[in-house]
C-alpha positions in Angstrom: -101.7 55.0 -45.8 -101.3 51.4 -45.1 -97.9 49.9 -46.3 -97.9 47.1 -48.8 -95.8 44.3 -47.4 -96.5 41.9 -50.2 -94.8 40.5 -53.3 -96.8 41.5 -56.3 -96.6 39.2 -59.3 -96.0 41.2 -62.4 -95.2 40.0 -65.9 -92.5 42.6 -66.2 -89.7 39.9 -65.7 -91.3 37.6 -68.2 -92.6 39.7 -70.9 -92.7 43.4 -70.5 -90.4 46.4 -69.9 -92.9 48.1 -67.7 -96.4 47.1 -66.4 -99.1 48.2 -64.0 -100.7 45.6 -61.7 -104.2 45.8 -60.4 -105.5 44.1 -57.4 -108.9 43.3 -59.0 -109.6 42.1 -62.5 -111.4 44.1 -65.2 -113.5 41.0 -66.0 -116.6 39.6 -64.4 -118.7 36.5 -65.5 -121.1 38.6 -67.4 -118.5 40.6 -69.2 -116.1 37.9 -70.3 -116.0 37.2 -74.0 -114.2 34.8 -76.4 -112.7 35.6 -79.8 -111.3 32.7 -81.9 -109.1 35.2 -83.8 -106.6 35.2 -81.0 -106.1 31.4 -80.9 -103.2 29.7 -82.7 -99.5 30.0 -83.0 -98.0 33.5 -83.2 -94.4 34.9 -83.7 -92.8 38.2 -82.8 -89.4 39.6 -82.2 -89.6 38.3 -78.6 -90.3 34.7 -79.6 -93.1 32.3 -80.4 -96.4 32.1 -78.6 -99.2 29.6 -78.5 -102.7 30.7 -77.5 -105.2 28.0 -76.6 -108.7 28.0 -75.2 -108.3 26.9 -71.6 -110.3 23.6 -71.9 -108.3 22.7 -75.0 -104.9 23.6 -73.7 -102.0 21.4 -72.8 -101.9 23.0 -69.4 -105.4 21.9 -68.6 -104.8 18.4 -69.8 -101.7 18.1 -67.7 -102.9 19.7 -64.4 -106.7 19.3 -64.3 -106.6 16.5 -61.7 -104.2 18.6 -59.5 -106.1 21.7 -59.9 -109.7 20.4 -59.7 -109.6 16.9 -58.4 -113.1 15.4 -58.7 -114.9 18.7 -58.2 -114.3 21.2 -61.1 -115.4 24.8 -60.4 -119.0 25.6 -61.0 -121.1 28.7 -61.6 -119.5 32.0 -62.2 -116.0 30.7 -61.4 -116.2 28.0 -64.0 -117.5 30.5 -66.7 -114.6 32.8 -66.0 -112.1 30.0 -66.1 -113.4 28.0 -68.9 -113.8 31.0 -71.3 -110.1 32.0 -70.7 -107.0 31.3 -72.7 -103.7 29.8 -71.9 -100.7 31.7 -73.5 -97.5 29.6 -73.6 -94.0 30.9 -74.6 -90.4 30.3 -73.9 -87.8 32.8 -72.6 -84.2 32.0 -71.8 -84.9 28.3 -71.8 -87.9 28.3 -69.5 -91.4 27.8 -70.5 -94.1 30.1 -69.2 -97.8 29.8 -69.2 -100.2 32.7 -68.6 -104.0 32.8 -68.2 -105.7 35.5 -70.3 -109.3 36.6 -70.4 -111.0 38.9 -72.9 -113.5 41.7 -72.5 -114.8 44.6 -74.5 -114.9 48.1 -72.9 -116.5 50.7 -75.1 -115.0 50.1 -78.6 -111.9 48.5 -77.3 -110.9 44.9 -76.6 -108.9 44.3 -73.4 -107.3 41.3 -71.8 -106.4 40.5 -68.3 -103.2 38.4 -67.9 -101.8 36.5 -64.8 -98.9 34.1 -64.8 -99.9 30.6 -63.8 -97.0 28.2 -64.4 -93.4 27.8 -65.4 -91.3 24.8 -66.4 -89.0 25.0 -63.4 -90.5 21.8 -62.1 -91.2 19.6 -65.1 -94.2 17.2 -64.7 -95.9 18.9 -61.8 -97.7 22.1 -61.1 -95.1 24.8 -60.4 -96.1 27.8 -58.1 -92.6 29.5 -58.5 -94.5 32.4 -60.0 -96.7 32.6 -56.9 -94.3 32.6 -54.0 -95.3 32.6 -50.3 -96.5 36.0 -49.3 -97.6 37.0 -52.7 -101.2 37.9 -54.0 -102.6 37.5 -57.4 -102.5 40.7 -59.4 -103.7 41.4 -63.0 -101.8 42.9 -65.9 -104.0 44.7 -68.5 -103.5 44.9 -72.3 -105.5 46.5 -75.1 -105.7 44.2 -78.2 -105.9 45.1 -81.9 -106.5 42.3 -84.4 -106.1 42.8 -88.2 -107.2 40.3 -90.8 -106.8 37.5 -88.3 -103.1 37.4 -89.2 -101.8 40.4 -87.0 -102.2 40.8 -83.3 -101.0 43.8 -81.3 -100.9 44.0 -77.6 -100.7 47.4 -76.0 -99.9 47.2 -72.3 -100.6 50.1 -70.0 -97.5 52.2 -69.3 -97.2 51.8 -65.6 -94.6 54.6 -65.3 -96.8 57.1 -67.0 -99.9 56.2 -65.0 -97.9 56.3 -61.8 -96.7 59.8 -62.5 -100.1 61.0 -63.5 -101.7 59.6 -60.4 -99.1 60.8 -58.0 -99.4 64.3 -59.5 -103.1 64.2 -59.1 -103.9 64.5 -62.9 -105.5 61.1 -63.0 -107.7 59.7 -60.2 -107.9 55.9 -59.4 -107.6 54.1 -56.2 -104.2 52.8 -55.3 -101.7 52.1 -52.8 -97.9 52.6 -52.8 -95.0 51.8 -50.6 -91.9 53.9 -51.2 -89.7 51.5 -49.1 -90.4 48.6 -51.3 -91.0 50.7 -54.4 -94.5 49.2 -54.8 -97.4 50.6 -56.6 -100.6 48.8 -57.2 -104.1 49.8 -58.4 -106.7 48.9 -55.8 -109.8 50.2 -57.7 -112.8 47.9 -58.0 -113.6 46.0 -61.2 -116.3 48.6 -61.9 -114.0 51.5 -61.3 -111.2 50.0 -63.5 -113.7 49.5 -66.3 -114.7 53.2 -66.0 -111.1 54.3 -66.1 -110.5 52.3 -69.2 -113.7 53.6 -70.8 -112.4 57.1 -70.2 -108.7 56.6 -71.2 -109.0 53.6 -73.6 -108.3 55.8 -76.6 -105.5 57.8 -74.9 -102.3 57.0 -76.7 -100.2 58.2 -73.8 -101.6 55.3 -71.7 -100.2 52.8 -74.1 -96.7 53.6 -74.9 -94.9 52.2 -78.0 -92.3 50.6 -75.7 -95.1 48.6 -74.1 -96.5 47.4 -77.5 -95.9 43.9 -79.0 -96.8 42.9 -82.5 -97.5 39.2 -83.3 -97.8 37.6 -86.8 -99.8 34.4 -87.2 -97.5 31.5 -88.1 -98.6 29.5 -91.2 
């Protein structure tokens, strides 16, 4: 097995107690959806969060020239990006921004999340969340929305999935490096969607410790 000599960006340090990272997203241009119910200001025990459509976000307005110059992405790349959302929140005095994209798999709504910016360097695009030697990886959450006023994110329990995969009770392509204590899902987008189709209703996959409830701010 090939060793993984990489730094994997995971949202654990920012938001979660445990997460699982995938090398590939669960979303393609023909599978991405939008849902206005998730936009707006939200509060939880962890803090306050703002969810904005990418093109209407403060992040886009502040960084579009640096990110795109005079040539914004076109085709499938633009559809994936422009139908995504920017999630902004503060933790320990630092502002973080995540990029989230929605898709439906079976009867469940899922979101891919990747960190894109922090306030460590005010006024300029900050790649401190994407250090040299890192690769982009994706965190997966299942979403439940109630009456437009309550939002619950159920993140996949990385520890549980790891134990099941290593024991052979679940099958999904992965790589691990014991030296660096690294575990990453390497399954393709199609294989990830098949996995979530099969286990999307399995409560063991989405532990209570990895669940976060948000209430819409009035």
